[in-house]
N, C-alpha and C positions, 0 to 999 in steps of 0.2 A: 618192697618187692615189686610195686607196680614199674618201677623203672627197669628191673630186670626183663618184665613181660615185654615192655615197649622197646627196648634194645634188640630182644629177640626178633620181634616184628620188623624191625627196621632191617636186620640182618638175612632173614629170610625172604628173599625176592624171587627165589625159583627152585628148581629143583637141584638136589645135590646127590653125588654119587655116595654110595654106602661106604667106599674106601676114604671118601673125604672126610666124611663124618666120624669114621673110627680114628682117623689121623688127628682130628680137633681133639679127641678125647685121649690121645696118646696111647692107643690099644690097636690089637690086631684086630681085622674084621670079624674074625670068629668070637672074640671076646665080646664084641659090641652086639653080634646077634644073641649070644647068651645072655647078656644083660636085658636085651629088648624082650627076649621069650620068658624071662623070670617076671617080668610085669606085665606080662599079657599083650605087649604091643601087637603082635601078629595076629591075636585073635580080634583085635579091633580093626585092625588093617591088614586082611589076608591078601589083598593084592600084592602087599610088599614082599611079601616071600620070596617070589621070584624075580623081581624087578631088581634092577642093578643100580635103581635112583629112589631117594625120598622126596615126596612133594613136600611143598611147604606147609601144609596141614600135619603131614606126619612128622616133619621136623619139630613143628610147635609142641606136638605131643612129647616127643623124644626129650627136647630140652627142659620140658616141664616136669619130667619124670626123672632124668638124670641129672638135672641142673645145666648150668653154664659150663661148656668144657673150657 
C-alpha cells in the first residue's frame, strides 16, 4: 500500500482541472461530483465546490478515497 501512496505523491505535482480527474476515472464530471459528495469531500474542502481545479491536497484525498484511476 505504501507504494500506491508514494506513486500518488509523485504524480500530484500541481493543480488539475476537475475534467482531467473525471477523464482519469473514465466518467463524466457530473458522476465524479456525485462520488465526491457521497464520501463528504465537499464538506472537507468547501472551497472546491465552485473551483474548476483540485489542489494537490484535494487530489491526495480523492485518490485516497476513490483509489487509483
